[in-house]
C-alpha positions as CSV (number, residue, x, y, z in Angstrom):
1,M,-21.3,17.2,-15.3
2,K,-20.0,17.8,-11.8
3,I,-16.8,16.1,-10.9
4,L,-16.0,16.1,-7.2
5,V,-12.3,15.6,-6.5
6,C,-12.0,14.8,-2.8
7,D,-8.2,14.2,-2.5
8,K,-5.1,15.7,-4.0
9,I,-4.3,14.4,-7.5
10,A,-1.7,15.5,-10.1
11,P,-2.3,19.2,-11.2
12,E,-2.2,18.1,-14.8
13,A,-5.0,15.7,-14.3
14,L,-7.1,18.3,-12.5
15,E,-6.7,20.6,-15.5
16,E,-7.8,17.8,-17.9
17,L,-10.8,17.0,-15.8
18,K,-11.9,20.7,-16.0
19,K,-12.2,20.1,-19.8
20,L,-14.8,17.4,-19.1
21,G,-17.1,19.3,-16.7
22,E,-17.4,21.4,-13.6
23,V,-14.7,20.4,-11.1
24,V,-15.1,20.9,-7.4
25,F,-11.8,20.2,-5.7
26,K,-12.1,20.0,-1.9
27,T,-9.9,17.9,0.4
28,G,-10.2,17.0,4.0
29,M,-14.0,17.4,4.1
30,E,-15.9,16.4,7.2
31,P,-18.8,13.9,6.6
32,E,-21.5,16.5,6.5
33,E,-19.7,18.7,4.0
34,L,-18.9,15.7,1.9
35,K,-22.6,14.6,1.9
36,K,-23.5,18.1,0.7
37,E,-20.9,18.2,-2.1
38,I,-21.5,14.7,-3.3
39,A,-25.3,15.1,-3.4
40,D,-25.4,16.5,-7.0
41,A,-22.0,15.1,-8.2
42,D,-21.9,12.8,-11.3
43,V,-18.3,11.6,-10.5
44,A,-16.4,11.3,-7.3
45,V,-12.6,11.0,-7.4
46,V,-10.8,9.9,-4.2
47,R,-7.4,8.5,-3.1
48,S,-7.1,6.8,0.3
49,A,-7.9,9.7,2.7
50,T,-11.6,10.2,1.8
51,K,-13.8,7.4,3.1
52,L,-16.9,6.9,0.9
53,R,-19.0,4.9,3.5
54,R,-22.6,3.9,3.0
55,E,-24.1,7.1,4.5
56,I,-22.0,9.2,2.1
57,I,-22.9,7.2,-1.0
58,E,-26.6,7.2,0.0
59,A,-26.5,11.0,0.1
60,A,-25.5,11.0,-3.6
61,K,-28.4,11.6,-6.0
62,N,-26.7,11.8,-9.3
63,L,-23.5,9.8,-8.8
64,K,-22.7,7.4,-11.6
65,L,-18.9,6.8,-11.2
66,I,-16.4,6.6,-8.4
67,V,-12.7,6.6,-9.3
68,R,-10.0,5.7,-6.9
69,A,-6.7,7.2,-7.9
70,G,-4.8,4.2,-6.6
71,I,-5.2,0.5,-6.0
72,G,-7.1,-0.5,-2.9
73,L,-10.8,0.0,-2.6
74,D,-11.3,-0.6,1.1
75,N,-12.2,3.1,1.7
76,I,-15.2,2.7,-0.5
77,D,-18.4,0.8,0.4
78,L,-18.6,-1.3,-2.7
79,D,-21.9,-2.9,-1.6
80,A,-23.6,0.5,-1.2
81,A,-22.3,1.6,-4.6
82,K,-23.5,-1.5,-6.3
83,E,-27.0,-1.1,-4.8
84,K,-27.2,2.4,-6.3
85,G,-25.8,1.3,-9.7
86,I,-22.7,3.3,-9.3
87,E,-19.6,2.1,-11.1
88,V,-16.4,1.9,-9.1
89,R,-13.0,2.0,-10.9
90,N,-9.4,2.3,-9.8
91,T,-5.9,2.7,-11.3
92,P,-4.1,-0.5,-10.3
93,A,-1.1,-0.2,-12.7
94,A,-0.3,3.5,-12.2
95,T,1.6,3.3,-8.9
96,S,3.0,-0.2,-9.0
97,I,6.6,1.0,-9.6
98,S,6.3,3.6,-6.9
99,V,5.3,1.1,-4.3
100,A,7.8,-1.5,-5.4
101,E,10.6,1.1,-5.1
102,L,9.5,2.0,-1.6
103,V,9.6,-1.7,-0.6
104,F,13.2,-1.8,-1.7
105,A,13.9,1.4,0.2
106,H,12.6,-0.2,3.3
107,M,14.5,-3.5,2.7
108,L,17.8,-1.6,2.2
109,A,17.1,0.6,5.2
110,A,16.7,-2.5,7.4
111,A,19.6,-4.4,5.9
112,R,22.0,-1.4,6.4
113,M,20.4,0.0,9.5
114,L,20.1,3.4,7.8
115,P,17.5,5.0,10.1
116,M,19.6,4.1,13.2
117,A,22.8,5.4,11.6
118,Y,21.0,8.6,10.4
119,T,19.7,9.3,13.9
120,S,23.1,8.6,15.4
121,M,24.9,11.0,13.0
122,K,22.3,13.7,13.6
123,A,23.1,13.4,17.3
124,H,26.8,14.2,16.3
125,K,27.9,10.7,17.2
126,W,30.3,8.4,15.2
127,E,29.1,4.9,16.1
128,K,30.5,3.0,13.1
129,K,30.8,-0.3,14.9
130,L,27.1,-0.4,15.9
131,F,25.9,-0.5,12.3
132,Q,27.1,-3.6,10.7
133,G,24.3,-4.7,8.4
134,F,23.9,-7.4,5.8
135,E,23.5,-7.7,2.1
136,L,20.4,-8.4,0.1
137,Y,22.5,-10.4,-2.4
138,G,22.0,-14.1,-2.0
139,K,19.0,-13.8,0.4
140,T,15.6,-15.2,-0.3
141,L,12.7,-12.9,-0.7
142,G,9.2,-14.2,-0.2
143,I,6.4,-12.2,-2.0
144,I,2.9,-12.8,-0.7
145,G,0.6,-11.6,-3.5
146,F,2.0,-11.8,-7.0
147,G,0.0,-9.1,-8.8
148,R,1.3,-6.0,-10.5
149,I,3.3,-4.7,-7.5
150,G,4.5,-8.1,-6.4
151,R,5.9,-8.8,-9.8
152,E,7.6,-5.3,-9.9
153,V,9.2,-6.2,-6.6
154,A,10.4,-9.5,-8.0
155,K,12.0,-7.9,-11.0
156,R,14.1,-5.7,-8.8
157,A,14.9,-8.4,-6.3
158,I,16.4,-10.6,-9.1
159,C,18.6,-7.6,-10.2
160,F,19.9,-7.5,-6.6
161,G,20.8,-11.2,-6.8
162,M,18.1,-12.4,-4.5
163,K,16.2,-15.7,-4.8
164,V,12.5,-15.0,-5.2
165,L,9.6,-17.1,-3.9
166,W,6.0,-16.2,-4.4
167,Y,2.6,-17.2,-3.2
168,D,-0.8,-16.3,-4.5
169,V,-4.3,-17.8,-4.3
170,V,-4.8,-17.2,-8.0
171,D,-2.8,-18.5,-10.9
172,V,-0.4,-15.9,-12.3
173,E,1.2,-16.3,-15.7
174,T,4.7,-14.8,-15.6
175,D,8.1,-15.3,-17.2
176,I,9.8,-13.8,-14.2
177,E,12.5,-16.2,-12.7
178,A,10.7,-16.7,-9.4
179,K,9.4,-19.9,-7.9
180,R,5.8,-20.4,-6.8
181,V,5.5,-22.1,-3.4
182,S,2.9,-22.9,-0.8
183,F,2.2,-20.3,1.9
184,D,3.9,-22.3,4.6
185,E,7.0,-22.9,2.5
186,L,7.3,-19.2,1.8
187,L,7.1,-18.4,5.4
188,S,9.7,-20.9,6.5
189,S,12.2,-20.3,3.6
190,S,12.3,-16.5,3.3
191,D,14.8,-14.1,4.8
192,F,12.6,-11.2,3.7
193,I,8.8,-11.3,3.4
194,T,6.8,-8.6,1.7
195,L,3.0,-8.4,1.4
196,H,1.1,-7.3,-1.6
197,V,-2.5,-8.4,-1.1
198,P,-5.8,-6.5,-0.7
199,L,-7.5,-6.3,2.6
200,L,-10.3,-8.9,2.4
201,P,-12.0,-11.1,5.0
202,Q,-9.7,-13.9,3.7
203,T,-6.5,-11.8,4.2
204,K,-7.4,-10.1,7.5
205,Y,-4.6,-10.8,10.0
206,M,-3.0,-13.3,7.6
207,I,0.2,-12.4,9.4
208,N,-0.5,-13.4,13.0
209,S,1.2,-15.2,15.9
210,E,0.7,-18.6,14.3
211,T,2.0,-17.6,10.8
212,I,4.9,-15.6,12.4
213,S,5.9,-18.8,14.3
214,K,6.5,-20.5,11.0
215,M,9.0,-17.8,9.8
216,K,12.8,-17.9,10.0
217,D,14.3,-16.4,13.1
218,G,15.5,-12.9,12.3
219,V,13.2,-12.4,9.3
220,V,12.6,-8.9,7.9
221,L,8.9,-8.3,7.3
222,V,7.7,-5.6,5.0
223,N,4.1,-4.4,4.7
224,A,3.2,-1.8,2.1
225,A,-0.1,-3.4,1.3
226,R,-2.9,-2.8,3.9
227,G,-2.6,-2.4,7.6
228,G,-5.2,-5.0,8.5
229,V,-3.4,-7.9,6.8
230,V,-0.9,-7.8,9.7
231,E,-1.8,-8.2,13.3
232,E,0.3,-5.4,14.9
233,K,0.1,-6.9,18.4
234,A,1.6,-10.2,17.1
235,V,4.4,-8.3,15.3
236,L,5.3,-6.3,18.4
237,E,5.6,-9.6,20.4
238,A,7.8,-11.1,17.6
239,L,10.0,-8.0,17.6
240,E,10.5,-8.3,21.4
241,S,11.4,-12.0,21.1
242,G,13.7,-11.4,18.2
243,K,11.7,-13.6,15.8
244,I,11.3,-10.6,13.5
245,A,14.5,-8.7,13.1
246,F,12.9,-5.6,11.5
247,Y,9.3,-4.6,10.6
248,C,9.3,-2.2,7.7
249,V,5.8,-0.7,7.6
250,D,4.0,1.8,5.4
251,V,0.4,0.9,6.3
252,F,-1.4,0.5,9.6
253,E,-4.5,-1.0,11.1
254,K,-5.7,2.5,12.0
255,E,-4.6,5.5,10.0
256,P,-3.3,7.9,11.2
257,T,-1.9,5.4,13.6
258,D,-1.8,5.8,17.3
259,N,0.0,2.6,18.0
260,F,3.1,4.3,19.3
261,A,4.4,1.1,21.0
262,L,4.9,-0.2,17.5
263,I,6.1,3.1,16.0
264,D,8.6,3.7,18.8
265,H,10.1,0.2,18.7
266,P,13.8,0.5,17.7
267,K,13.4,-2.3,15.1
268,V,10.4,-0.8,13.3
269,I,11.0,1.3,10.2
270,P,7.8,3.2,9.7
271,T,6.5,5.5,6.9
272,P,3.1,7.3,6.8
273,H,1.4,5.4,3.9
274,I,3.6,7.0,1.2
275,G,3.9,3.9,-1.1
276,A,2.1,5.6,-4.0
277,S,3.3,9.1,-3.2
278,A,5.9,9.4,-6.0
279,K,5.5,12.3,-8.5
280,E,5.6,10.0,-11.5
281,G,3.2,7.5,-10.0
282,Q,0.7,10.2,-9.1
283,F,0.9,11.7,-12.5
284,R,0.1,8.3,-14.1
285,A,-2.7,7.7,-11.6
286,G,-4.2,11.1,-12.3
287,M,-4.1,10.8,-16.1
288,E,-5.6,7.3,-15.7
289,V,-8.5,8.9,-13.8
290,V,-9.0,11.3,-16.7
291,R,-9.1,8.5,-19.2
292,I,-11.6,6.5,-17.1
293,V,-13.9,9.5,-16.7
294,R,-13.7,10.4,-20.4
295,E,-14.3,6.9,-21.7
296,F,-17.2,6.3,-19.2
297,F,-19.1,9.3,-20.3
298,S,-18.3,8.9,-24.0
């Protein structure tokens, strides 16, 4: 069995995969090289960097299983895989805590103006009076998408003394002390809004000029889901008007992003899609990949 690992995974997982078959570990492949390597592979393992588009999948002659070491599957052509009878799996639970903690890092960074204070101090300035922030305690957090990550965020928000509202299109059974509300009520009632939905036709640009207009003035918006669920142009306009106080963003419409008007805005706190990039989360994701491959072929 040939296992093609296209993106970096935990070293421990890579060693375990070697016990199951021949492992080819190559990252950053151009499409032609990827087509060549995937042609005789039985398994392909990817994270978010490698894009398994139709032409790549059609080049695969033996491929039986694609495993995404992570959550989203928008970098894989699911229709093409289905047509060829290729199973596609992911590891949705492995990095939930990693992403949830990044969301809180972003929220705290905005509330206490940490990036601005950091930059000021590095410039050898002492501008204490410029950086009066606000507490998370007592604020309302609206969570759009109450899956694994959304629920992990909610647990942490409750510990911070926040009131938690959530919205989802599917029924979610939970004992978390959070209130389910309509989409519009969440938008109008939340001091912080965080997104945890997949990128689907239904969620494309769900945050746009119209939905932003329904939010509180001075809202803090956090996106650690997928870039395409937020219309960046609309957010930039809302930042300029002051409707959005801060935009905390880990994911972009185009990655790597070249929207420097957004990145350079003083009220944008950006990170380069690192939500799942915690050592512990990547270890769990890698070992889940091993389990999936082992069980699939057993």
